[in-house]
C-alpha positions as CSV (number, residue, x, y, z in Angstrom):
1,M,-30.0,39.4,-5.2
2,R,-26.6,37.8,-4.9
3,S,-24.4,37.8,-1.8
4,I,-20.8,38.9,-2.2
5,G,-19.7,35.2,-1.9
6,E,-22.1,34.2,-4.7
7,M,-21.0,37.2,-6.8
8,A,-17.3,36.2,-6.4
9,R,-18.1,32.6,-7.4
10,D,-20.1,33.5,-10.5
11,S,-18.0,36.4,-11.7
12,G,-14.4,35.3,-11.3
13,L,-13.6,38.2,-9.0
14,G,-12.4,37.4,-5.5
15,V,-14.3,38.7,-2.4
16,S,-11.4,41.1,-1.6
17,A,-11.5,42.4,-5.1
18,L,-15.2,43.0,-5.0
19,R,-14.7,45.0,-1.7
20,F,-11.9,47.0,-3.3
21,Y,-14.0,47.9,-6.4
22,D,-16.9,48.9,-4.1
23,R,-14.6,51.2,-2.2
24,A,-13.2,52.6,-5.5
25,G,-16.7,53.3,-6.8
26,V,-16.3,51.0,-9.7
27,L,-18.8,48.3,-8.9
28,V,-21.0,49.4,-6.0
29,P,-23.4,46.8,-4.5
30,A,-27.1,47.5,-5.1
31,R,-27.7,47.2,-1.4
32,V,-25.6,47.3,1.8
33,D,-27.2,46.0,5.0
34,P,-27.0,49.0,7.4
35,A,-26.6,46.8,10.5
36,S,-24.1,44.2,9.3
37,G,-22.5,46.0,6.3
38,Y,-23.0,42.9,4.2
39,R,-23.1,43.6,0.5
40,W,-25.8,42.4,-1.9
41,Y,-25.7,42.7,-5.7
42,A,-28.6,42.9,-8.2
43,P,-28.9,40.3,-11.0
44,E,-27.8,42.7,-13.7
45,Q,-24.6,43.5,-11.9
46,L,-23.3,40.0,-12.6
47,D,-22.8,40.9,-16.3
48,E,-20.9,44.0,-15.2
49,A,-18.7,42.0,-12.8
50,R,-17.8,39.6,-15.5
51,V,-16.8,42.4,-17.8
52,L,-14.8,43.9,-15.0
53,A,-13.0,40.6,-14.5
54,R,-12.0,40.5,-18.2
55,L,-10.8,44.1,-18.2
56,R,-8.8,43.4,-15.1
57,R,-7.1,40.4,-16.7
58,A,-6.4,42.6,-19.7
59,G,-4.6,45.1,-17.5
60,M,-6.9,48.1,-18.2
61,P,-6.3,51.1,-15.9
62,L,-9.0,51.6,-13.2
63,A,-10.1,55.0,-14.5
64,D,-10.8,53.4,-18.0
65,I,-12.6,50.5,-16.4
66,R,-14.9,52.9,-14.6
67,L,-15.8,54.6,-17.9
68,V,-16.3,51.2,-19.7
69,L,-18.8,50.0,-17.0
70,A,-20.6,53.3,-17.0
71,G,-21.2,53.0,-20.8
72,W,-21.6,49.2,-20.9
73,S,-25.4,49.2,-20.6
74,G,-25.9,52.5,-22.4
75,A,-27.7,52.9,-25.8
76,D,-24.5,54.1,-27.5
77,P,-21.6,51.7,-27.2
78,D,-19.2,53.8,-29.2
79,L,-17.5,55.1,-26.1
80,V,-16.8,51.6,-24.9
81,R,-15.4,50.5,-28.3
82,R,-13.1,53.6,-28.3
83,L,-11.9,52.8,-24.8
84,L,-11.2,49.2,-25.7
85,Q,-9.4,50.1,-28.9
86,A,-7.3,52.7,-27.1
87,H,-6.2,50.2,-24.4
88,L,-5.4,47.6,-27.1
89,R,-3.1,50.1,-28.8
90,R,-1.4,50.8,-25.5
91,L,-0.8,47.1,-25.0
92,E,0.5,46.7,-28.6
93,R,2.9,49.6,-28.0
94,G,4.0,48.1,-24.7
95,L,4.6,44.7,-26.3
96,A,6.7,46.3,-29.1
97,E,8.8,48.1,-26.5
98,A,9.2,44.9,-24.4
99,R,10.3,43.0,-27.5
100,S,12.9,45.7,-28.2
101,E,14.2,45.5,-24.6
102,F,14.4,41.7,-24.7
103,S,16.2,41.8,-28.0
104,T,18.8,44.1,-26.4
105,L,19.1,41.7,-23.4
106,R,19.6,38.7,-25.7
107,A,22.3,40.6,-27.5
108,L,24.0,41.3,-24.2
109,L,23.8,37.7,-23.3
110,D,25.3,36.7,-26.6
111,H,28.1,39.2,-26.0
112,R,28.9,37.7,-22.7
113,E,29.0,34.3,-24.4
114,N,26.5,32.9,-21.9
115,P,23.6,31.6,-24.0
116,M,20.7,29.9,-22.2
117,T,21.3,26.7,-24.2
118,A,24.6,25.2,-23.3
119,S,26.8,22.9,-25.3
120,P,27.1,19.3,-24.2
121,R,29.7,18.9,-21.5
122,T,32.7,16.5,-21.6
123,D,33.3,16.4,-17.9
124,T,32.8,13.0,-16.1
125,V,31.2,12.9,-12.7
126,R,30.9,9.8,-10.5
127,L,29.3,9.6,-7.1
128,S,28.5,6.8,-4.7
129,L,25.5,7.8,-2.6
130,G,23.4,6.2,0.0
131,S,20.1,5.2,-1.6
132,P,17.8,6.2,1.3
133,E,19.5,9.7,1.5
134,L,19.2,10.2,-2.2
135,A,15.6,9.1,-2.3
136,G,14.9,11.5,0.6
137,A,16.6,14.4,-1.3
138,I,14.6,13.7,-4.5
139,D,11.3,13.5,-2.5
140,A,12.1,16.8,-0.8
141,V,12.3,18.7,-4.1
142,R,10.3,16.8,-6.7
143,F,7.1,18.8,-6.0
144,A,8.7,22.1,-7.2
145,V,9.6,21.0,-10.7
146,G,8.3,23.4,-13.3
147,K,5.8,22.4,-16.1
148,D,5.9,25.5,-18.3
149,P,7.0,24.4,-21.8
150,E,8.3,27.9,-22.4
151,L,10.9,27.3,-19.6
152,P,12.4,23.9,-20.4
153,M,15.3,24.5,-18.1
154,L,12.9,24.3,-15.1
155,G,11.4,21.0,-16.3
156,G,14.0,19.0,-14.4
157,V,15.9,18.7,-11.2
158,L,19.4,20.2,-10.8
159,F,22.1,18.0,-9.4
160,D,24.8,20.4,-8.3
161,V,28.0,18.5,-7.5
162,D,30.6,20.6,-5.7
163,G,33.4,18.6,-4.1
164,D,32.0,16.4,-1.4
165,T,28.5,18.1,-1.5
166,L,25.5,17.4,-3.7
167,H,22.7,19.9,-3.8
168,V,19.4,18.8,-5.4
169,V,17.2,21.7,-6.5
170,A,13.9,22.3,-8.3
171,T,11.9,25.4,-9.0
172,D,8.9,26.5,-11.0
173,R,9.4,30.2,-10.3
174,Y,6.7,30.4,-7.6
175,R,8.4,27.9,-5.3
176,M,11.8,26.4,-4.9
177,A,13.1,23.4,-3.0
178,V,16.7,22.6,-2.1
179,A,18.1,19.4,-0.5
180,R,21.7,18.9,0.5
181,M,23.7,15.7,0.8
182,A,27.3,15.7,2.0
183,S,29.9,13.1,1.7
184,G,29.5,10.6,4.5
185,S,25.8,11.5,5.1
186,G,24.8,8.1,4.0
187,S,26.1,4.6,3.6
188,A,29.0,4.4,1.2
189,S,28.7,8.1,0.2
190,T,31.8,9.4,-1.6
191,G,32.4,12.8,-3.1
192,H,33.1,13.8,-6.7
193,G,36.5,15.4,-5.8
194,G,36.7,17.2,-9.2
195,P,35.6,20.7,-10.3
196,R,32.0,21.8,-9.7
197,E,29.5,20.3,-12.1
198,Q,25.8,21.1,-12.6
199,V,23.5,18.7,-14.3
200,V,19.8,19.2,-15.0
201,V,18.0,15.9,-15.1
202,P,14.6,15.8,-16.8
203,A,11.7,15.0,-14.5
204,P,10.8,11.6,-16.1
205,L,14.3,10.4,-15.7
206,V,14.3,11.7,-12.1
207,D,11.2,9.6,-11.4
208,A,12.8,6.6,-13.0
209,M,15.9,7.1,-10.8
210,R,13.7,7.4,-7.7
211,A,11.9,4.1,-8.5
212,L,15.3,2.3,-8.2
213,L,16.0,3.6,-4.7
214,G,14.1,1.1,-2.6
215,S,16.9,-0.5,-0.6
216,D,19.8,0.4,1.6
217,E,22.4,-0.5,-1.0
218,P,24.6,2.3,-2.4
219,A,23.6,4.0,-5.6
220,G,26.1,5.1,-8.3
221,F,25.4,8.4,-9.9
222,A,27.4,9.2,-13.1
223,V,27.5,11.8,-15.8
224,E,29.4,11.3,-19.0
225,A,29.2,14.1,-21.6
226,D,25.4,14.6,-22.0
227,R,24.2,11.3,-20.5
228,V,23.1,10.7,-16.9
229,T,23.0,7.3,-15.3
230,L,21.9,6.0,-11.9
231,E,22.8,2.4,-10.9
232,A,21.3,0.6,-7.9
233,G,22.3,-3.0,-7.6
234,E,21.7,-4.6,-10.9
235,R,19.2,-2.0,-12.1
236,Q,19.9,1.1,-14.0
237,A,18.1,4.3,-15.2
238,S,19.8,6.3,-17.9
239,G,19.0,9.2,-20.2
240,Q,20.0,12.5,-21.7
241,R,20.6,15.5,-19.5
242,L,18.7,18.7,-20.3
243,A,20.9,21.0,-22.5
244,H,19.9,24.1,-20.6
245,D,21.5,26.1,-17.8
246,F,19.6,26.2,-14.5
247,P,19.1,29.6,-12.7
248,D,21.7,30.4,-10.1
249,Y,19.7,29.2,-7.1
250,R,22.4,30.3,-4.7
251,R,21.5,33.9,-5.3
252,L,17.8,33.2,-4.9
253,V,18.1,31.6,-1.5
254,Q,20.2,34.3,0.0
255,L,17.4,35.9,2.1
256,P,17.7,38.4,5.0
257,A,17.1,36.8,8.3
258,G,13.4,36.7,9.2
259,R,11.2,35.7,12.1
260,R,11.3,31.9,12.7
261,V,8.3,30.1,14.2
262,V,8.3,26.3,15.0
263,V,5.0,24.8,13.9
264,D,3.3,21.5,14.6
265,V,2.8,20.2,11.1
266,P,-0.4,18.1,11.6
267,A,-2.1,21.0,13.3
268,L,-1.1,23.4,10.6
269,R,-2.2,21.1,7.9
270,E,-5.6,20.7,9.5
271,A,-5.9,24.5,9.8
272,L,-5.0,25.0,6.1
273,E,-7.5,22.3,5.0
274,T,-10.4,23.6,7.1
275,G,-9.6,27.3,7.5
276,P,-10.7,30.3,5.5
277,V,-9.3,30.7,1.9
278,R,-9.3,33.4,-0.7
279,T,-9.5,32.8,-4.4
280,A,-6.7,34.2,-6.6
281,G,-8.1,35.1,-10.0
282,A,-6.4,34.7,-13.4
283,G,-5.3,38.4,-13.2
284,E,-2.9,37.7,-10.3
285,P,0.7,36.7,-10.8
286,G,1.3,33.0,-10.8
287,P,-1.0,30.0,-11.6
288,S,-4.6,30.9,-12.0
289,A,-7.7,29.6,-10.1
290,R,-5.9,28.8,-6.9
291,D,-6.8,28.9,-3.2
292,V,-4.8,31.3,-1.0
293,S,-4.4,30.9,2.7
294,V,-3.4,33.9,4.8
295,L,-0.9,33.2,7.6
296,A,-0.5,35.4,10.7
297,T,1.8,35.1,13.6
298,T,0.9,35.9,17.2
299,D,3.2,37.4,19.9
300,D,3.5,34.0,21.5
301,G,4.9,32.4,18.3
302,T,1.8,30.8,17.0
303,V,1.0,30.6,13.3
304,T,-2.7,30.9,12.5
305,V,-4.8,30.8,9.3
306,V,-6.9,34.0,9.3
307,G,-9.8,35.4,7.3
308,D,-10.2,38.8,5.6
309,G,-11.2,40.6,8.8
310,D,-8.3,39.3,10.8
311,A,-5.5,40.0,8.3
312,D,-3.1,42.9,8.9
313,G,-0.1,44.4,7.3
314,N,2.2,41.6,8.5
315,S,0.0,38.7,7.2
316,V,1.4,36.6,4.4
317,G,-0.7,35.1,1.7
318,V,0.5,31.8,0.2
319,D,-0.9,29.3,-2.3
320,R,-2.5,26.7,0.0
321,G,-1.8,23.8,-2.3
322,F,1.9,24.8,-2.6
323,L,2.2,25.1,1.2
324,L,0.6,21.7,1.7
325,D,3.0,20.2,-0.8
326,A,6.0,21.7,0.9
327,L,4.9,20.4,4.3
328,A,4.5,16.9,2.9
329,A,7.8,17.0,1.1
330,A,9.6,18.2,4.3
331,D,8.5,14.9,6.0
332,R,8.7,16.1,9.6
333,D,6.1,16.6,12.3
334,R,7.7,19.9,13.4
335,L,9.1,22.4,11.0
336,V,10.3,26.0,11.0
337,L,8.4,28.6,9.1
338,E,10.6,31.7,8.4
339,F,8.7,34.8,7.6
340,G,10.6,37.7,5.9
341,A,10.8,41.2,7.1
342,A,7.9,42.2,4.7
343,P,4.9,40.3,3.4
344,T,6.4,40.4,-0.1
345,A,9.4,38.2,1.0
346,P,9.4,34.5,0.3
347,L,8.2,32.2,3.0
348,A,10.8,29.6,4.0
349,I,9.9,26.1,5.2
350,R,12.9,24.5,7.0
351,R,13.6,21.3,8.8
352,T,14.6,21.7,12.5
353,D,17.3,19.1,12.1
354,D,18.7,19.9,8.6
355,E,19.3,23.6,7.6
356,G,20.4,22.4,4.1
357,T,17.0,21.0,3.1
358,F,14.3,23.6,2.7
359,S,11.7,25.1,0.4
360,L,10.7,28.7,-0.5
361,L,7.2,29.9,-1.5
362,M,6.6,33.2,-3.2
363,P,3.8,35.1,-1.5
364,V,0.5,36.1,-3.1
365,R,-0.4,39.8,-2.9
366,L,-3.3,40.4,-0.5
367,D,-4.3,43.8,-1.9
368,S,-6.7,44.4,-4.8
């Protein structure tokens, strides 16, 4: 017999998912301890759980999954084959409809003359920035750069120059980080003074720029047409900008005011590293095979990492690795965690001394 934890590990279904499928009558444990309520599964149920995990990732409705499992071990597999084929046809119809809708959306974009791939700019941007401040801004956002080859516009860092203010932004859709530098915030910082200009710098060039920022001397940031250059002393890093438009991050960070809690970062980091976690399967939105920590707030303003039995409707699930990255990038011993009005709202991680530098994490659904 397998415990529910062993079943989760071997099948690819999370513990919470196994509990849900038990309550739904889809995969009922062979035995439930009457005293503790602990679930035990028979050896042959592992095969069914793995089938269930595949059907879940394929998006099959729960009613059909129940029928497939009922017929999986039967002598006549025709019912299972027919159910699989019917679901495949539904997926193909849905894909065709989605392609049609996306084709219409692309036509609307073309009509608005706002293609995703932008023509090379001819504007010239020149900034003189304090090296330590620019290094800190890059460090605060670098962890959130996207790696999806299908979304090349997210594979770099946005340098948004607006008058005397520079915003440095990165996102991979599941998290976003923003750092703000203002004219005069560092040694020899001077503003652009011209119209707003946005430049997406590819991640390898960003890393090369960061490697130059090891002293207190001012750094010169320049954009000419499609080329980006950073000079620090006698050293220089230069390369092509990404010829893609970055998402309008200003809309994405306009969040309703939430509940703010000041946290001790070392204590929270220890709680995350040693506390209970859930495993998000490949069927969940976002990266697959990730550990999820569930955060709860108490009436006295304390943030705790809770297990399944202690989570409630106000608990928020976040990717544990993403949150640890955000805490490290914020580089403070005390930070503000801002919880939205609902568990589906992004979690904001803000510095206590700098409202313009923060990160957002999309929550992970805690239901089935």
